[in-house]
N, C-alpha and C positions, 0 to 999 in steps of 0.2 A: 448769688452764686453759680458758676458755671457749670453743667453737669457734664460728668465723664462716663462715656460708655466703656466702660471697665474690661469688657471682654475684647472690644476693638483694639482698646488703648494698649491693652496687654500683649496682644500678638508679636508686635515687632521684639518686645523685650525676651519673649519666650524663645522665638526665633533665634535672637542675638544668642543666648545662654546654650542654645541646642549646637550652633554653628561654631561657636567658640570652644566648647567641649571636645568636639570632633578634630577642629585644628589643633587643639594643643597636645590632646592623644596621640594623633596623626605624627606630631613635631617629635613629642618623646618615642614613639615607636621607631621614627626616622633613625634618629641618633643612634639608638639601640643596634638596629640593623647594621647602621657605620661602624660598630663597634667603637661608638665615642661615651663618654658619659653624658648620661641624661639628667639634668638637675631636675625633671620634674618627674617625682615619685607617683603622685595621681591627682587628678582633676574632678570639681564637684562643681555643681552650679543648682542655682534655683533662681525664683522671681518672687519677689515678696507679695504676700496675700495681701489683699483689699484690707483688711482688718490692720495688718500691720503698717501698711503706708497711710492710712488715716492716723492710727497712733503715732507714728513717727511725726507725721505733718502737724498735728494737733500740739505734738511735744515741743516742736522747734517753730511754733505759729506760723507755719506756712499754708497760705491757702490752696484747697483743692481746686487744680485748674489743669489744662492741659500743659502746664508747664512745670507742673509737679516732679515729673521724672529727672528735669536739670535742676532742681533745689534738691531734692534728695539725693540723687546721684547713684543711689545703690538698690534701685527696683529690681535692676538685673545685677546679679552677682556672682561671681566665678572664684572659686579658691583654689590656689593651687599648692599642693602639700610638697616639700622637699625634705631629703633626707638630711644635708648637712646645711648650717649657716652660710657658707660661701655660697650655695647654690641658689640662694634666693637674690643674690646679686646676679647672678649668671642670668635667671629667669627675667629679671628687671631688664638688663642689657638686650635680651632675644627680643623680649615684646618692644621695646623702643625702635629695634631696627626693621620692625615688619611694617609693611606699605598700607596694610588693609585694616590699621587700626591707626589712631593717635593718641598719644598720653596727654592729657592736660592739666593733669595735678597727682601728684605723689606725696605720700607720707611715710617718714621712715619712722617706725616704732620699735625697729630692732635694735638699733644703737640708742634713741631715746624713749623708752618703753613709756606708757602712758603710766598716771599716777597710781592707777587700779594694778599694775604689774604686768598688764597686756603687751605683748611683743607681737610685731606683724610687720609687712611691706606691703602698704596699701596704694593702689594707682587707679585713679578716674582716667577711661578712653573715652574716645568718641569711635564706633563703631557704625559702619553702614550696612543698612538692612536692605535686602531690594524686596519690595512688597508688590503687588497688584497695581498699585498707584504711584509708581515709582521709589526711588530712594528715599529711605530715611534714616537720618543719623540719629543715635541715641546713644545715652551714657551707660557705660556699663563699669562697675567697680570690681577690681582684681584683688584680691586679700591673697598674699604670697606668707606660706608660714611653714617652719619645719614642725614634725609631727608632733614634738612635743609641745610647739608654742600651740598647734592646734589643740591639743589635749586639755590644756589649761583654759584655752579660751571659749571651750564648749561647757567645760566644768562651771567657768564663773557665770558662763550664760543660763546654765541650769538653776544657779544658785539664786540668779536675778529673777526668773519667774516663783521659784520658791517662796522668796522673801519681797516679792512684789517690788522689787528695785532697791530696798532699802536692806541690805546685807548686815549683820550684827557684826559690829567692830571686832570681834576677837576672832570672827570666820574670815573676816576682811584682810586681816593681820595675817593670818595662815594664808590665805593666798597669795597674798605678797611674797613669803617668805619661799611658798611653793614655785613661785614663777622664778625667784633668782636660783633655786635649787634646780630648776628645767633649765635655765640658761646656762646654768655651770656646765651640765651635763652634756648641752648642746656643743659647747666649746669644746670640751674634752673630745667629743666624737670627731668635731670637726678637726682636732689637731692630729688626729691619728686616722684623717679620711683616705690617705693613701694607702694604708695598707688594708683599710676596710674595704675599698673599692677592688684591689688586688685580691682579695678573697673572693668578692663577691663574682670576679669573672672569673677567676678558676673554678668555683660553683658552678657557673653557669658552664662553662665549657665541659666541665665533667658529666653536666645533665644531657648536653649535646652529643655525647660520644655515640658511634654508631653501635648496636646492640650487640654484633659479635664481639666487639672490643671490651665493652662491658660484661660479657660474659666470661673473657679471657682473664679480667681483673677479677672478677668473683672468683674463679677455680685458682687464680695466684693467691688470693686471700685466704682461701679456704686450705691450701697447700703450707701456706705459713702458720696457720691456726694448727694446722695438724702437728707442725714439726714444734711448735711450742707446747703442745699437749703431749706430745711424747717424750719432749723433753723433761717436762715436770712428772710425769708417770715413772721415768727411769727415775729421776732424782728421789720419789718418794719411796718408791720401792727399794733403793740402795740405802735410803734411810730407814727405811722399815725393816729391812733386813740384819743392818748392823744393831738394830734396837732387841731385835729377836735374839740376836747371836750372844748379846750382853746378858 
């Protein structure tokens, strides 16, 4: 069996994750500054531990050698969270248009969920990394999920660890039902996404108002509150006097 120097082997994978996190966060920030809808809510990334690599390779019966990265395809992993289901497709299209990566495999678990109930969109990309010895092309898996899909997936992952991969049938069935409920909620939020976007834009604009204008709004609100309180007090006093007279 070929021995792998893991410290050197994983370096480009670590570099790829850090570079992609920065690029995707910058993409999100640029869209926001252009006052356009940013389909990316936030980005996470990780490199598999050596133990996880061995565990998955043994389960799939892949030999541990220099080609293991291409066999597993997810040693470097990026996760993109979206607010709406429609944002997932928008992110997929944005990634396909980029010149600094190439999509070579995609799996749509959003419209066709796994038997477990899992939903998400997976892309496998070829990503070039510049090293001291030249360019290296490595595979990176990108998972795109809504916040609800991600919550469900991380919960199921935790249960897999607790039950060592054999989740009791009653809990597994409840997970499937929970996945359906989560997807129903995602669809409802997707149906009113325009209203939600407008509300978020209005809130952002209010936060960005100049301080002196905000103070003016506060003073105006206080005046309105005073008028309401005075009206209520006068009304109460009037009713009170009537009661006393009676």
